[in-house]
VMD Tcl script that builds the backbone (N, CA, C; Angstrom):
set m [mol new atoms 543]
animate dup $m
set s [atomselect $m all]
$s set {name element resname resid chain x y z} {
  {N N MET 1 A 0.852 -1.166 0.000}
  {CA C MET 1 A 0.000 0.000 0.000}
  {C C MET 1 A 0.900 1.231 0.000}
  {N N GLN 2 A 0.659 2.119 -0.907}
  {CA C GLN 2 A 1.448 3.333 -0.978}
  {C C GLN 2 A 0.676 4.475 -0.354}
  {N N LYS 3 A 1.353 5.336 0.379}
  {CA C LYS 3 A 0.725 6.475 1.005}
  {C C LYS 3 A 0.516 7.557 -0.036}
  {N N LYS 4 A -0.681 8.129 -0.017}
  {CA C LYS 4 A -0.976 9.209 -0.944}
  {C C LYS 4 A -0.324 10.487 -0.447}
  {N N ARG 5 A 0.161 11.275 -1.348}
  {CA C ARG 5 A 0.663 12.592 -0.973}
  {C C ARG 5 A -0.487 13.577 -1.132}
  {N N LEU 6 A -0.669 14.405 -0.111}
  {CA C LEU 6 A -1.805 15.305 -0.100}
  {C C LEU 6 A -1.313 16.751 -0.043}
  {N N TYR 7 A -1.889 17.610 -0.871}
  {CA C TYR 7 A -1.485 19.002 -0.932}
  {C C TYR 7 A -2.701 19.917 -0.884}
  {N N LEU 8 A -2.501 21.140 -0.428}
  {CA C LEU 8 A -3.543 22.151 -0.437}
  {C C LEU 8 A -3.062 23.335 -1.265}
  {N N THR 9 A -3.990 24.014 -1.904}
  {CA C THR 9 A -3.625 25.225 -2.622}
  {C C THR 9 A -3.476 26.347 -1.626}
  {N N LEU 10 A -2.619 27.315 -1.908}
  {CA C LEU 10 A -2.416 28.417 -0.971}
  {C C LEU 10 A -3.499 29.474 -1.114}
  {N N LEU 11 A -3.762 29.893 -2.296}
  {CA C LEU 11 A -4.809 30.901 -2.523}
  {C C LEU 11 A -5.488 30.617 -3.853}
  {N N THR 12 A -6.746 30.874 -3.922}
  {CA C THR 12 A -7.400 30.784 -5.224}
  {C C THR 12 A -7.037 32.035 -6.020}
  {N N ALA 13 A -7.270 31.991 -7.297}
  {CA C ALA 13 A -6.919 33.132 -8.149}
  {C C ALA 13 A -7.688 34.372 -7.722}
  {N N VAL 14 A -8.947 34.218 -7.364}
  {CA C VAL 14 A -9.761 35.364 -6.948}
  {C C VAL 14 A -9.217 35.969 -5.665}
  {N N THR 15 A -8.873 35.114 -4.717}
  {CA C THR 15 A -8.340 35.594 -3.450}
  {C C THR 15 A -7.007 36.291 -3.665}
  {N N LEU 16 A -6.176 35.734 -4.524}
  {CA C LEU 16 A -4.891 36.343 -4.820}
  {C C LEU 16 A -5.075 37.725 -5.440}
  {N N ALA 17 A -5.998 37.828 -6.374}
  {CA C ALA 17 A -6.250 39.129 -7.003}
  {C C ALA 17 A -6.738 40.131 -5.961}
  {N N GLY 18 A -7.658 39.682 -5.083}
  {CA C GLY 18 A -8.155 40.569 -4.021}
  {C C GLY 18 A -7.037 40.972 -3.070}
  {N N TYR 19 A -6.161 40.055 -2.756}
  {CA C TYR 19 A -5.044 40.345 -1.875}
  {C C TYR 19 A -4.126 41.388 -2.502}
  {N N LEU 20 A -3.803 41.194 -3.768}
  {CA C LEU 20 A -2.937 42.153 -4.459}
  {C C LEU 20 A -3.605 43.524 -4.551}
  {N N TRP 21 A -4.898 43.550 -4.800}
  {CA C TRP 21 A -5.617 44.813 -4.884}
  {C C TRP 21 A -5.605 45.507 -3.525}
  {N N ASN 22 A -5.835 44.738 -2.428}
  {CA C ASN 22 A -5.799 45.317 -1.084}
  {C C ASN 22 A -4.402 45.807 -0.724}
  {N N ALA 23 A -3.380 45.070 -1.140}
  {CA C ALA 23 A -2.007 45.479 -0.856}
  {C C ALA 23 A -1.690 46.790 -1.565}
  {N N ASP 24 A -2.167 46.938 -2.803}
  {CA C ASP 24 A -1.942 48.172 -3.554}
  {C C ASP 24 A -2.668 49.330 -2.882}
  {N N ALA 25 A -3.903 49.111 -2.442}
  {CA C ALA 25 A -4.671 50.162 -1.767}
  {C C ALA 25 A -4.032 50.519 -0.431}
  {N N SER 26 A -3.496 49.519 0.283}
  {CA C SER 26 A -2.858 49.763 1.575}
  {C C SER 26 A -1.591 50.597 1.401}
  {N N ALA 27 A -0.872 50.359 0.329}
  {CA C ALA 27 A 0.355 51.110 0.083}
  {C C ALA 27 A 0.042 52.583 -0.149}
  {N N GLN 28 A -1.102 52.867 -0.745}
  {CA C GLN 28 A -1.474 54.253 -1.010}
  {C C GLN 28 A -1.972 54.949 0.253}
  {N N GLN 29 A -2.571 54.183 1.190}
  {CA C GLN 29 A -3.110 54.778 2.413}
  {C C GLN 29 A -2.384 54.175 3.613}
  {N N GLN 30 A -1.192 54.633 3.916}
  {CA C GLN 30 A -0.405 54.133 5.027}
  {C C GLN 30 A -0.977 54.641 6.346}
  {N N PRO 31 A -1.368 53.778 7.295}
  {CA C PRO 31 A -1.826 54.248 8.597}
  {C C PRO 31 A -0.655 54.871 9.356}
  {N N THR 32 A -0.945 55.894 10.127}
  {CA C THR 32 A 0.111 56.610 10.831}
  {C C THR 32 A 0.239 56.162 12.285}
  {N N THR 33 A -0.700 55.398 12.821}
  {CA C THR 33 A -0.637 54.936 14.207}
  {C C THR 33 A -0.841 53.434 14.261}
  {N N LYS 34 A -0.553 52.872 15.453}
  {CA C LYS 34 A -0.793 51.438 15.637}
  {C C LYS 34 A -2.278 51.128 15.520}
  {N N GLN 35 A -3.112 52.001 16.049}
  {CA C GLN 35 A -4.559 51.787 15.964}
  {C C GLN 35 A -5.004 51.800 14.506}
  {N N GLY 36 A -4.428 52.670 13.719}
  {CA C GLY 36 A -4.765 52.730 12.295}
  {C C GLY 36 A -4.343 51.461 11.586}
  {N N ALA 37 A -3.167 50.928 11.947}
  {CA C ALA 37 A -2.687 49.685 11.338}
  {C C ALA 37 A -3.573 48.520 11.738}
  {N N LEU 38 A -3.977 48.461 13.020}
  {CA C LEU 38 A -4.858 47.395 13.475}
  {C C LEU 38 A -6.222 47.482 12.804}
  {N N ALA 39 A -6.726 48.687 12.660}
  {CA C ALA 39 A -8.016 48.869 12.002}
  {C C ALA 39 A -7.940 48.432 10.543}
  {N N ALA 40 A -6.837 48.752 9.871}
  {CA C ALA 40 A -6.679 48.353 8.466}
  {C C ALA 40 A -6.594 46.838 8.348}
  {N N ALA 41 A -5.872 46.178 9.265}
  {CA C ALA 41 A -5.761 44.722 9.236}
  {C C ALA 41 A -7.108 44.079 9.534}
  {N N SER 42 A -7.830 44.632 10.505}
  {CA C SER 42 A -9.144 44.103 10.858}
  {C C SER 42 A -10.118 44.265 9.698}
  {N N ASP 43 A -10.054 45.416 9.028}
  {CA C ASP 43 A -10.933 45.660 7.887}
  {C C ASP 43 A -10.613 44.688 6.761}
  {N N LYS 44 A -9.322 44.436 6.544}
  {CA C LYS 44 A -8.899 43.510 5.495}
  {C C LYS 44 A -9.436 42.107 5.799}
  {N N LYS 45 A -9.343 41.668 7.059}
  {CA C LYS 45 A -9.812 40.346 7.440}
  {C C LYS 45 A -11.335 40.249 7.362}
  {N N SER 46 A -12.034 41.338 7.668}
  {CA C SER 46 A -13.491 41.285 7.648}
  {C C SER 46 A -14.037 41.200 6.220}
  {N N ASN 47 A -13.246 41.581 5.241}
  {CA C ASN 47 A -13.681 41.486 3.852}
  {C C ASN 47 A -13.500 40.088 3.278}
  {N N ARG 48 A -12.991 39.177 4.063}
  {CA C ARG 48 A -12.735 37.826 3.587}
  {C C ARG 48 A -14.041 37.044 3.430}
  {N N THR 49 A -14.000 36.124 2.506}
  {CA C THR 49 A -15.128 35.228 2.298}
  {C C THR 49 A -14.731 33.868 2.833}
  {N N TYR 50 A -15.368 33.470 3.939}
  {CA C TYR 50 A -15.066 32.182 4.551}
  {C C TYR 50 A -16.142 31.170 4.189}
  {N N ARG 51 A -15.764 29.965 4.222}
  {CA C ARG 51 A -16.639 28.844 3.917}
  {C C ARG 51 A -17.573 28.600 5.094}
  {N N THR 52 A -18.814 28.281 4.798}
  {CA C THR 52 A -19.751 27.968 5.866}
  {C C THR 52 A -19.943 26.466 6.015}
  {N N THR 53 A -19.702 25.707 4.951}
  {CA C THR 53 A -19.760 24.251 5.011}
  {C C THR 53 A -18.542 23.712 4.275}
  {N N PRO 54 A -18.158 22.467 4.523}
  {CA C PRO 54 A -16.987 21.917 3.827}
  {C C PRO 54 A -17.112 21.949 2.298}
  {N N GLU 55 A -18.325 21.907 1.783}
  {CA C GLU 55 A -18.497 21.924 0.334}
  {C C GLU 55 A -18.834 23.308 -0.203}
  {N N GLY 56 A -18.932 24.314 0.675}
  {CA C GLY 56 A -19.386 25.644 0.272}
  {C C GLY 56 A -18.315 26.471 -0.413}
  {N N GLU 57 A -18.717 27.675 -0.805}
  {CA C GLU 57 A -17.805 28.606 -1.462}
  {C C GLU 57 A -16.947 29.308 -0.419}
  {N N GLY 58 A -15.848 29.893 -0.844}
  {CA C GLY 58 A -14.984 30.656 0.045}
  {C C GLY 58 A -13.848 29.820 0.608}
  {N N ALA 59 A -13.065 30.442 1.482}
  {CA C ALA 59 A -11.870 29.811 2.047}
  {C C ALA 59 A -12.202 29.074 3.335}
  {N N LEU 60 A -11.350 28.116 3.674}
  {CA C LEU 60 A -11.486 27.398 4.934}
  {C C LEU 60 A -11.270 28.361 6.097}
  {N N THR 61 A -12.040 28.187 7.154}
  {CA C THR 61 A -11.845 29.004 8.353}
  {C C THR 61 A -10.663 28.435 9.139}
  {N N GLU 62 A -10.220 29.181 10.148}
  {CA C GLU 62 A -9.130 28.677 10.991}
  {C C GLU 62 A -9.523 27.364 11.660}
  {N N GLN 63 A -10.776 27.271 12.103}
  {CA C GLN 63 A -11.233 26.045 12.753}
  {C C GLN 63 A -11.229 24.883 11.756}
  {N N MET 64 A -11.613 25.143 10.518}
  {CA C MET 64 A -11.603 24.091 9.503}
  {C C MET 64 A -10.168 23.661 9.189}
  {N N ILE 65 A -9.261 24.617 9.150}
  {CA C ILE 65 A -7.850 24.286 8.918}
  {C C ILE 65 A -7.337 23.425 10.066}
  {N N GLU 66 A -7.692 23.775 11.299}
  {CA C GLU 66 A -7.280 22.980 12.456}
  {C C GLU 66 A -7.841 21.562 12.354}
  {N N GLN 67 A -9.115 21.437 11.968}
  {CA C GLN 67 A -9.709 20.117 11.800}
  {C C GLN 67 A -8.984 19.324 10.709}
  {N N CYS 68 A -8.604 20.015 9.639}
  {CA C CYS 68 A -7.877 19.343 8.556}
  {C C CYS 68 A -6.504 18.863 9.030}
  {N N ILE 69 A -5.827 19.681 9.821}
  {CA C ILE 69 A -4.519 19.277 10.352}
  {C C ILE 69 A -4.683 18.064 11.262}
  {N N ARG 70 A -5.694 18.100 12.140}
  {CA C ARG 70 A -5.950 16.958 13.034}
  {C C ARG 70 A -6.302 15.701 12.220}
  {N N LEU 71 A -7.115 15.865 11.193}
  {CA C LEU 71 A -7.478 14.731 10.350}
  {C C LEU 71 A -6.253 14.177 9.643}
  {N N ASN 72 A -5.387 15.048 9.165}
  {CA C ASN 72 A -4.167 14.598 8.502}
  {C C ASN 72 A -3.247 13.864 9.483}
  {N N MET 73 A -3.183 14.340 10.715}
  {CA C MET 73 A -2.398 13.651 11.742}
  {C C MET 73 A -2.979 12.253 11.988}
  {N N ASP 74 A -4.302 12.168 12.013}
  {CA C ASP 74 A -4.977 10.884 12.213}
  {C C ASP 74 A -4.707 9.948 11.033}
  {N N VAL 75 A -4.735 10.479 9.814}
  {CA C VAL 75 A -4.433 9.681 8.618}
  {C C VAL 75 A -3.001 9.150 8.707}
  {N N ASP 76 A -2.057 10.005 9.091}
  {CA C ASP 76 A -0.657 9.588 9.212}
  {C C ASP 76 A -0.475 8.495 10.264}
  {N N SER 77 A -1.121 8.650 11.427}
  {CA C SER 77 A -0.969 7.634 12.485}
  {C C SER 77 A -1.651 6.328 12.062}
  {N N SER 78 A -2.764 6.433 11.341}
  {CA C SER 78 A -3.426 5.224 10.835}
  {C C SER 78 A -2.524 4.492 9.858}
  {N N TYR 79 A -1.845 5.230 9.023}
  {CA C TYR 79 A -0.943 4.620 8.042}
  {C C TYR 79 A 0.192 3.885 8.755}
  {N N SER 80 A 0.727 4.496 9.802}
  {CA C SER 80 A 1.794 3.849 10.591}
  {C C SER 80 A 1.297 2.554 11.215}
  {N N ALA 81 A 0.103 2.605 11.790}
  {CA C ALA 81 A -0.468 1.416 12.432}
  {C C ALA 81 A -0.709 0.311 11.398}
  {N N ILE 82 A -1.147 0.686 10.210}
  {CA C ILE 82 A -1.370 -0.297 9.146}
  {C C ILE 82 A -0.055 -0.969 8.773}
  {N N SER 83 A 1.000 -0.181 8.662}
  {CA C SER 83 A 2.308 -0.741 8.303}
  {C C SER 83 A 2.764 -1.768 9.336}
  {N N LYS 84 A 2.593 -1.449 10.619}
  {CA C LYS 84 A 2.985 -2.380 11.681}
  {C C LYS 84 A 2.122 -3.638 11.650}
  {N N SER 85 A 0.830 -3.458 11.415}
  {CA C SER 85 A -0.080 -4.596 11.344}
  {C C SER 85 A 0.270 -5.502 10.173}
  {N N LYS 86 A 0.611 -4.906 9.058}
  {CA C LYS 86 A 0.973 -5.692 7.870}
  {C C LYS 86 A 2.266 -6.470 8.114}
  {N N GLU 87 A 3.236 -5.845 8.763}
  {CA C GLU 87 A 4.482 -6.543 9.083}
  {C C GLU 87 A 4.214 -7.758 9.970}
  {N N SER 88 A 3.356 -7.585 10.968}
  {CA C SER 88 A 3.017 -8.673 11.874}
  {C C SER 88 A 2.290 -9.792 11.119}
  {N N PHE 89 A 1.330 -9.414 10.284}
  {CA C PHE 89 A 0.602 -10.398 9.485}
  {C C PHE 89 A 1.546 -11.148 8.552}
  {N N ASP 90 A 2.421 -10.402 7.863}
  {CA C ASP 90 A 3.359 -11.028 6.926}
  {C C ASP 90 A 4.291 -12.009 7.619}
  {N N ALA 91 A 4.754 -11.659 8.819}
  {CA C ALA 91 A 5.654 -12.555 9.564}
  {C C ALA 91 A 4.938 -13.853 9.937}
  {N N LEU 92 A 3.716 -13.740 10.457}
  {CA C LEU 92 A 2.960 -14.934 10.830}
  {C C LEU 92 A 2.601 -15.753 9.590}
  {N N ASN 93 A 2.219 -15.088 8.528}
  {CA C ASN 93 A 1.877 -15.776 7.285}
  {C C ASN 93 A 3.084 -16.551 6.743}
  {N N LYS 94 A 4.251 -15.927 6.784}
  {CA C LYS 94 A 5.471 -16.589 6.303}
  {C C LYS 94 A 5.781 -17.817 7.170}
  {N N GLU 95 A 5.670 -17.640 8.480}
  {CA C GLU 95 A 5.944 -18.738 9.406}
  {C C GLU 95 A 5.001 -19.913 9.150}
  {N N LEU 96 A 3.699 -19.630 8.996}
  {CA C LEU 96 A 2.736 -20.701 8.778}
  {C C LEU 96 A 2.889 -21.338 7.400}
  {N N THR 97 A 3.247 -20.539 6.409}
  {CA C THR 97 A 3.485 -21.091 5.071}
  {C C THR 97 A 4.650 -22.065 5.097}
  {N N GLU 98 A 5.736 -21.671 5.752}
  {CA C GLU 98 A 6.900 -22.564 5.862}
  {C C GLU 98 A 6.554 -23.819 6.651}
  {N N MET 99 A 5.784 -23.651 7.724}
  {CA C MET 99 A 5.382 -24.790 8.536}
  {C C MET 99 A 4.514 -25.743 7.693}
  {N N GLY 100 A 3.597 -25.203 6.914}
  {CA C GLY 100 A 2.749 -26.011 6.052}
  {C C GLY 100 A 3.549 -26.779 5.012}
  {N N GLU 101 A 4.552 -26.144 4.445}
  {CA C GLU 101 A 5.403 -26.812 3.455}
  {C C GLU 101 A 6.192 -27.956 4.093}
  {N N ARG 102 A 6.697 -27.734 5.309}
  {CA C ARG 102 A 7.425 -28.795 6.011}
  {C C ARG 102 A 6.503 -29.973 6.318}
  {N N LEU 103 A 5.256 -29.663 6.700}
  {CA C LEU 103 A 4.301 -30.731 6.988}
  {C C LEU 103 A 3.976 -31.545 5.728}
  {N N LYS 104 A 3.827 -30.860 4.605}
  {CA C LYS 104 A 3.539 -31.571 3.355}
  {C C LYS 104 A 4.684 -32.507 2.979}
  {N N SER 105 A 5.898 -32.017 3.106}
  {CA C SER 105 A 7.043 -32.861 2.740}
  {C C SER 105 A 7.262 -33.987 3.753}
  {N N ALA 106 A 6.870 -33.792 4.997}
  {CA C ALA 106 A 7.055 -34.814 6.033}
  {C C ALA 106 A 5.970 -35.876 5.983}
  {N N LYS 107 A 4.877 -35.618 5.265}
  {CA C LYS 107 A 3.749 -36.550 5.237}
  {C C LYS 107 A 4.156 -37.917 4.682}
  {N N ASP 108 A 4.945 -37.922 3.628}
  {CA C ASP 108 A 5.381 -39.190 3.032}
  {C C ASP 108 A 6.252 -39.980 4.014}
  {N N ASP 109 A 7.095 -39.269 4.751}
  {CA C ASP 109 A 7.970 -39.934 5.717}
  {C C ASP 109 A 7.169 -40.525 6.872}
  {N N VAL 110 A 6.077 -39.891 7.241}
  {CA C VAL 110 A 5.248 -40.342 8.351}
  {C C VAL 110 A 4.633 -41.694 8.024}
  {N N ASP 111 A 4.179 -41.843 6.799}
  {CA C ASP 111 A 3.555 -43.114 6.414}
  {C C ASP 111 A 4.532 -44.284 6.541}
  {N N ARG 112 A 5.812 -44.016 6.334}
  {CA C ARG 112 A 6.830 -45.071 6.426}
  {C C ARG 112 A 7.417 -45.191 7.825}
  {N N GLY 113 A 7.213 -44.175 8.672}
  {CA C GLY 113 A 7.901 -44.117 9.958}
  {C C GLY 113 A 7.245 -44.850 11.092}
  {N N GLY 114 A 6.039 -45.211 10.991}
  {CA C GLY 114 A 5.402 -45.951 12.070}
  {C C GLY 114 A 4.568 -45.074 12.980}
  {N N LYS 115 A 4.169 -45.701 14.105}
  {CA C LYS 115 A 3.233 -45.056 15.022}
  {C C LYS 115 A 3.826 -43.820 15.694}
  {N N GLU 116 A 5.059 -43.886 16.114}
  {CA C GLU 116 A 5.703 -42.742 16.808}
  {C C GLU 116 A 5.823 -41.529 15.875}
  {N N ALA 117 A 6.189 -41.765 14.635}
  {CA C ALA 117 A 6.287 -40.679 13.651}
  {C C ALA 117 A 4.910 -40.082 13.388}
  {N N ARG 118 A 3.869 -40.929 13.373}
  {CA C ARG 118 A 2.500 -40.447 13.139}
  {C C ARG 118 A 2.052 -39.537 14.276}
  {N N VAL 119 A 2.320 -39.907 15.521}
  {CA C VAL 119 A 1.939 -39.106 16.692}
  {C C VAL 119 A 2.639 -37.746 16.642}
  {N N GLU 120 A 3.924 -37.755 16.342}
  {CA C GLU 120 A 4.694 -36.506 16.250}
  {C C GLU 120 A 4.162 -35.620 15.122}
  {N N TYR 121 A 3.861 -36.204 13.998}
  {CA C TYR 121 A 3.336 -35.463 12.850}
  {C C TYR 121 A 1.964 -34.868 13.178}
  {N N ASP 122 A 1.093 -35.660 13.782}
  {CA C ASP 122 A -0.241 -35.184 14.140}
  {C C ASP 122 A -0.174 -34.013 15.126}
  {N N ALA 123 A 0.782 -34.032 16.043}
  {CA C ALA 123 A 0.961 -32.928 16.996}
  {C C ALA 123 A 1.356 -31.648 16.255}
  {N N LYS 124 A 2.226 -31.802 15.263}
  {CA C LYS 124 A 2.637 -30.635 14.472}
  {C C LYS 124 A 1.475 -30.094 13.641}
  {N N VAL 125 A 0.641 -30.986 13.132}
  {CA C VAL 125 A -0.547 -30.557 12.369}
  {C C VAL 125 A -1.507 -29.805 13.279}
  {N N LEU 126 A -1.716 -30.315 14.488}
  {CA C LEU 126 A -2.584 -29.627 15.454}
  {C C LEU 126 A -2.040 -28.238 15.790}
  {N N GLN 127 A -0.737 -28.150 15.978}
  {CA C GLN 127 A -0.116 -26.847 16.271}
  {C C GLN 127 A -0.336 -25.888 15.089}
  {N N TYR 128 A -0.127 -26.383 13.880}
  {CA C TYR 128 A -0.330 -25.571 12.673}
  {C C TYR 128 A -1.784 -25.092 12.594}
  {N N ASN 129 A -2.709 -26.018 12.766}
  {CA C ASN 129 A -4.135 -25.678 12.676}
  {C C ASN 129 A -4.569 -24.712 13.775}
  {N N SER 130 A -3.959 -24.819 14.947}
  {CA C SER 130 A -4.326 -23.914 16.052}
  {C C SER 130 A -3.862 -22.483 15.794}
  {N N ARG 131 A -2.889 -22.310 14.928}
  {CA C ARG 131 A -2.370 -20.962 14.639}
  {C C ARG 131 A -3.118 -20.287 13.491}
  {N N LEU 132 A -3.854 -21.054 12.703}
  {CA C LEU 132 A -4.579 -20.476 11.562}
  {C C LEU 132 A -5.610 -19.415 11.973}
  {N N PRO 133 A -6.373 -19.609 13.067}
  {CA C PRO 133 A -7.313 -18.549 13.477}
  {C C PRO 133 A -6.606 -17.227 13.814}
  {N N ASP 134 A -5.381 -17.315 14.341}
  {CA C ASP 134 A -4.618 -16.091 14.622}
  {C C ASP 134 A -4.341 -15.328 13.333}
  {N N LEU 135 A -4.014 -16.058 12.295}
  {CA C LEU 135 A -3.759 -15.432 10.995}
  {C C LEU 135 A -5.034 -14.768 10.469}
  {N N ASP 136 A -6.162 -15.468 10.601}
  {CA C ASP 136 A -7.439 -14.897 10.155}
  {C C ASP 136 A -7.790 -13.634 10.944}
  {N N LYS 137 A -7.549 -13.653 12.254}
  {CA C LYS 137 A -7.830 -12.477 13.091}
  {C C LYS 137 A -6.949 -11.297 12.666}
  {N N GLN 138 A -5.673 -11.570 12.442}
  {CA C GLN 138 A -4.775 -10.487 12.024}
  {C C GLN 138 A -5.187 -9.928 10.673}
  {N N LEU 139 A -5.642 -10.797 9.777}
  {CA C LEU 139 A -6.111 -10.340 8.472}
  {C C LEU 139 A -7.351 -9.467 8.617}
  {N N ASP 140 A -8.281 -9.868 9.468}
  {CA C ASP 140 A -9.490 -9.070 9.695}
  {C C ASP 140 A -9.141 -7.696 10.273}
  {N N VAL 141 A -8.241 -7.671 11.253}
  {CA C VAL 141 A -7.812 -6.403 11.855}
  {C C VAL 141 A -7.175 -5.513 10.796}
  {N N TYR 142 A -6.317 -6.100 9.980}
  {CA C TYR 142 A -5.643 -5.353 8.915}
  {C C TYR 142 A -6.659 -4.767 7.937}
  {N N LYS 143 A -7.636 -5.557 7.526}
  {CA C LYS 143 A -8.653 -5.071 6.575}
  {C C LYS 143 A -9.463 -3.923 7.175}
  {N N LYS 144 A -9.818 -4.033 8.459}
  {CA C LYS 144 A -10.570 -2.962 9.124}
  {C C LYS 144 A -9.732 -1.689 9.203}
  {N N MET 145 A -8.451 -1.840 9.494}
  {CA C MET 145 A -7.569 -0.672 9.580}
  {C C MET 145 A -7.439 0.006 8.215}
  {N N VAL 146 A -7.324 -0.793 7.168}
  {CA C VAL 146 A -7.212 -0.241 5.816}
  {C C VAL 146 A -8.495 0.501 5.445}
  {N N LYS 147 A -9.641 -0.088 5.784}
  {CA C LYS 147 A -10.925 0.558 5.474}
  {C C LYS 147 A -11.050 1.892 6.214}
  {N N ALA 148 A -10.722 1.902 7.499}
  {CA C ALA 148 A -10.791 3.139 8.293}
  {C C ALA 148 A -9.821 4.182 7.736}
  {N N TYR 149 A -8.615 3.746 7.369}
  {CA C TYR 149 A -7.633 4.662 6.781}
  {C C TYR 149 A -8.166 5.256 5.483}
  {N N GLN 150 A -8.742 4.426 4.639}
  {CA C GLN 150 A -9.247 4.904 3.354}
  {C C GLN 150 A -10.378 5.906 3.547}
  {N N GLU 151 A -11.258 5.648 4.517}
  {CA C GLU 151 A -12.355 6.578 4.801}
  {C C GLU 151 A -11.814 7.925 5.272}
  {N N LYS 152 A -10.836 7.897 6.168}
  {CA C LYS 152 A -10.240 9.147 6.658}
  {C C LYS 152 A -9.517 9.876 5.528}
  {N N SER 153 A -8.802 9.124 4.716}
  {CA C SER 153 A -8.064 9.712 3.603}
  {C C SER 153 A -9.024 10.334 2.590}
  {N N ASP 154 A -10.125 9.639 2.313}
  {CA C ASP 154 A -11.131 10.182 1.389}
  {C C ASP 154 A -11.764 11.451 1.958}
  {N N LYS 155 A -12.043 11.434 3.254}
  {CA C LYS 155 A -12.616 12.625 3.897}
  {C C LYS 155 A -11.641 13.798 3.793}
  {N N PHE 156 A -10.344 13.528 4.026}
  {CA C PHE 156 A -9.344 14.582 3.904}
  {C C PHE 156 A -9.310 15.121 2.475}
  {N N ASP 157 A -9.318 14.223 1.502}
  {CA C ASP 157 A -9.309 14.653 0.096}
  {C C ASP 157 A -10.528 15.511 -0.227}
  {N N ARG 158 A -11.682 15.101 0.265}
  {CA C ARG 158 A -12.934 15.788 -0.035}
  {C C ARG 158 A -13.025 17.151 0.661}
  {N N GLU 159 A -12.649 17.212 1.940}
  {CA C GLU 159 A -12.883 18.418 2.731}
  {C C GLU 159 A -11.680 19.340 2.865}
  {N N CYS 160 A -10.471 18.824 2.633}
  {CA C CYS 160 A -9.276 19.622 2.907}
  {C C CYS 160 A -8.361 19.795 1.702}
  {N N ASN 161 A -8.147 18.736 0.976}
  {CA C ASN 161 A -7.184 18.756 -0.116}
  {C C ASN 161 A -7.648 19.692 -1.236}
  {N N SER 162 A -6.762 20.523 -1.696}
  {CA C SER 162 A -7.012 21.468 -2.789}
  {C C SER 162 A -8.105 22.487 -2.465}
  {N N GLN 163 A -8.329 22.742 -1.195}
  {CA C GLN 163 A -9.315 23.743 -0.800}
  {C C GLN 163 A -8.589 25.061 -0.499}
  {N N PRO 164 A -9.188 26.186 -0.862}
  {CA C PRO 164 A -8.528 27.470 -0.616}
  {C C PRO 164 A -8.555 27.841 0.870}
  {N N TYR 165 A -7.541 28.569 1.281}
  {CA C TYR 165 A -7.482 29.107 2.637}
  {C C TYR 165 A -6.587 30.330 2.605}
  {N N TYR 166 A -6.677 31.129 3.646}
  {CA C TYR 166 A -5.834 32.310 3.748}
  {C C TYR 166 A -4.523 31.919 4.414}
  {N N GLU 167 A -3.444 32.393 3.828}
  {CA C GLU 167 A -2.112 32.002 4.263}
  {C C GLU 167 A -1.858 32.314 5.736}
  {N N ASP 168 A -2.296 33.480 6.199}
  {CA C ASP 168 A -2.052 33.839 7.603}
  {C C ASP 168 A -2.889 32.972 8.550}
  {N N ASP 169 A -4.075 32.553 8.138}
  {CA C ASP 169 A -4.872 31.627 8.945}
  {C C ASP 169 A -4.148 30.280 9.065}
  {N N TYR 170 A -3.609 29.825 7.953}
  {CA C TYR 170 A -2.877 28.558 7.957}
  {C C TYR 170 A -1.635 28.664 8.845}
  {N N ALA 171 A -0.899 29.758 8.721}
  {CA C ALA 171 A 0.306 29.961 9.527}
  {C C ALA 171 A -0.040 29.976 11.022}
  {N N ALA 172 A -1.166 30.597 11.375}
  {CA C ALA 172 A -1.587 30.637 12.779}
  {C C ALA 172 A -1.899 29.230 13.292}
  {N N MET 173 A -2.526 28.419 12.460}
  {CA C MET 173 A -2.859 27.057 12.871}
  {C C MET 173 A -1.609 26.168 12.944}
  {N N VAL 174 A -0.670 26.378 12.048}
  {CA C VAL 174 A 0.592 25.629 12.090}
  {C C VAL 174 A 1.327 25.963 13.388}
  {N N LYS 175 A 1.320 27.232 13.729}
  {CA C LYS 175 A 1.975 27.651 14.968}
  {C C LYS 175 A 1.274 27.037 16.184}
  {N N LYS 176 A -0.039 27.022 16.166}
  {CA C LYS 176 A -0.819 26.470 17.283}
  {C C LYS 176 A -0.643 24.953 17.398}
  {N N MET 177 A -0.694 24.249 16.256}
  {CA C MET 177 A -0.678 22.790 16.255}
  {C C MET 177 A 0.734 22.203 16.248}
  {N N GLY 178 A 1.709 22.980 15.849}
  {CA C GLY 178 A 3.073 22.479 15.787}
  {C C GLY 178 A 3.400 21.725 14.513}
  {N N ARG 179 A 2.464 21.692 13.594}
  {CA C ARG 179 A 2.691 21.063 12.288}
  {C C ARG 179 A 1.598 21.486 11.330}
  {N N GLY 180 A 1.853 21.261 10.076}
  {CA C GLY 180 A 0.871 21.603 9.042}
  {C C GLY 180 A 0.289 20.355 8.424}
  {N N MET 181 A -0.322 20.576 7.283}
  {CA C MET 181 A -0.929 19.449 6.591}
  {C C MET 181 A 0.100 18.837 5.744}
}
mol reanalyze $m
mol bondsrecalc $m
mol representation Tube
mol addrep $m
């Protein structure tokens, strides 16, 4: 299983044009006090178009960006858990496959070996058969983990990937969360 690489766009073309237009207007009207600068920044932020639903128009809100970062963290940890589960399954599968091959090759010898060889062989068959449910359980766990990972990954793709957001909102969330998407 290969991990998908997920990316987000920084700004939509409309937002970029609006940003450039606001930057040009700000350059012409330089605030002379801190209050004037804060008012200009607040006015700039209030003109933003934020999304009201994950499928709606506008940019992701800070809360939506935070949810996307958390979801991406969950996708990453799920992927790690899947890798460990697959390694465990593969090791047990390899062990049981080798054991099964040894039993098949020993079957002919058992028929010629007598009662003691038959008892020893039957014990090995019982041991092999007793381990098969463990393999089935590990396979079921692995399949459930893959399904959950795929659902989370699809949700991330649908709600977060390639969705517009404001760069400063994203930077604030990266600073708060300690990582980005």
